[in-house]
C-alpha positions in Angstrom: -10.0 2.9 -47.2 -13.9 3.1 -46.4 -15.5 0.0 -45.1 -19.2 -0.8 -43.9 -20.4 -2.7 -41.1 -23.7 -3.5 -39.6 -22.5 -4.0 -36.1 -20.5 -2.8 -33.4 -18.6 -5.6 -33.4 -17.9 -5.6 -37.5 -16.6 -2.1 -37.1 -14.3 -2.8 -34.6 -13.4 -5.9 -36.7 -12.9 -3.9 -39.9 -10.7 -1.3 -38.1 -8.3 -3.9 -36.9 -8.2 -5.1 -40.3 -7.2 -1.6 -42.2 -10.2 -0.1 -42.8 -9.9 3.6 -42.0 -14.0 5.2 -41.9 -16.5 2.3 -41.4 -19.7 3.9 -42.3 -23.3 2.0 -42.1 -24.0 -0.1 -45.3 -27.5 1.1 -45.6 -27.9 1.6 -49.5 -30.4 5.0 -49.0 -27.7 6.6 -47.0 -24.3 4.8 -48.7 -23.2 7.2 -51.3 -23.9 10.7 -49.3 -21.8 9.2 -46.6 -19.1 8.0 -49.3 -19.1 11.5 -51.1 -19.0 13.5 -47.8 -15.9 11.1 -46.5 -14.3 11.7 -50.1 -14.9 15.6 -50.3 -17.5 14.9 -53.0 -15.5 13.0 -55.7 -16.4 9.5 -54.7 -14.7 6.3 -54.5 -12.0 4.9 -57.1 -13.2 1.0 -56.3 -16.0 -0.5 -54.7 -16.5 -4.2 -53.5 -19.6 -5.6 -53.0 -20.4 -9.3 -51.8 -23.9 -8.4 -51.1 -25.8 -7.1 -54.2 -29.3 -6.3 -54.3 -29.6 -2.4 -53.8 -26.2 -2.3 -52.4 -24.8 -2.7 -55.7 -26.5 -0.1 -56.8 -25.5 2.0 -54.1 -21.8 1.5 -54.9 -22.4 2.8 -58.3 -23.9 6.0 -57.4 -20.8 6.2 -54.8 -18.1 6.1 -57.4 -15.6 8.6 -58.5 -15.4 9.3 -62.5 -13.8 6.1 -63.9 -14.6 4.4 -60.9 -15.1 0.6 -60.4 -17.5 -1.7 -59.1 -17.1 -5.3 -58.4 -19.4 -7.8 -58.0 -18.3 -11.2 -56.5 -21.2 -12.2 -54.7 -25.1 -11.8 -54.5 -25.8 -12.7 -50.8 -29.5 -10.3 -51.1 -30.0 -11.2 -54.9 -29.2 -9.8 -58.2 -29.3 -5.5 -58.3 -32.3 -4.1 -57.7 -32.6 -1.6 -60.1 -31.5 -2.1 -63.9 -28.1 -1.6 -63.9 -27.4 -0.6 -67.4 -30.0 1.9 -66.6 -28.3 3.3 -63.7 -24.6 3.6 -65.6 -26.8 5.4 -68.3 -27.9 7.8 -65.3 -24.3 8.3 -64.4 -23.0 8.4 -67.6 -20.6 11.3 -66.9 -18.5 9.5 -64.8 -17.4 6.8 -67.4 -17.9 4.0 -64.6 -17.3 0.5 -64.9 -18.4 -3.0 -63.5 -16.3 -6.2 -63.1 -17.5 -9.3 -61.3 -15.2 -11.7 -60.2 -15.1 -15.5 -59.3 -12.0 -17.2 -58.1 -13.1 -20.4 -60.1 -12.2 -18.2 -63.2 -8.7 -20.2 -62.5 -9.6 -23.1 -61.3 -8.2 -25.2 -64.4 -4.6 -23.2 -64.4 -3.0 -24.6 -61.7 0.6 -23.1 -62.0 -1.5 -19.7 -61.7 -3.3 -20.4 -58.9 0.0 -21.9 -57.1 1.9 -18.9 -57.9 -1.2 -17.0 -56.6 -1.2 -18.7 -53.5 2.7 -18.7 -53.0 2.4 -14.8 -53.5 0.0 -14.4 -50.4 1.8 -17.0 -48.6 4.9 -14.4 -48.7 3.1 -11.4 -48.3 1.6 -13.0 -44.6 5.3 -14.1 -44.0 6.6 -10.6 -44.8 3.9 -9.1 -42.4 2.6 -6.7 -45.2 -1.1 -8.7 -45.2 -2.9 -11.3 -42.3 -5.3 -13.5 -42.3 -8.7 -12.5 -40.4 -9.5 -14.1 -37.4 -10.9 -17.9 -37.7 -14.0 -18.9 -35.8 -13.6 -22.5 -34.5 -16.7 -24.8 -34.3 -16.8 -28.1 -33.3 -18.2 -30.1 -36.6 -21.5 -31.5 -34.2 -22.3 -27.8 -34.0 -22.2 -27.6 -38.1 -25.9 -25.9 -38.0 -24.9 -23.3 -35.7 -22.1 -22.5 -37.9 -25.0 -22.5 -41.0 -27.3 -20.4 -39.1 -24.6 -17.9 -38.2 -23.5 -17.5 -41.8 -27.2 -17.4 -42.9 -28.2 -14.5 -40.5 -24.6 -12.4 -41.0 -23.3 -12.9 -37.8 -19.7 -14.5 -38.7 -16.7 -12.5 -38.7 -13.5 -14.0 -40.4 -13.8 -17.6 -41.6 -15.6 -20.2 -39.6 -13.7 -23.5 -39.6 -15.4 -26.6 -38.1 -13.2 -29.0 -36.0 -14.1 -32.5 -36.3 
């Protein structure tokens, strides 16, 4: 599994959470780095929560029949015409998927089932939750600043 990180602290966090290779997420170099790490094949699956230029870099990093999943756009919509990029990469037969957990908001049984499955995986030691940073509620502004500047790891929990 290849991950990206923008600091040494985030690199360590990724490695302790199962990523085997951590590279810089610079969109200009990401495709070349991924191709080098995969012997020119590319990644089968890319998850992008940043958007902007990084989403296009994820597309360019995919192996044939690979898929890019966009689940947020912190940096805004993709920087280039996505369909145009897919046409340039047509020989790879790539796929794009978007994801929102809110898709299943109205299906309580499915949500409960997924939650129970996640809890069972955690109880079996197959998955672990990332550490959380606890911040007093009185410091909510600091929590927002950490989020806004990308300086948080894992979850932020406000404590009353």
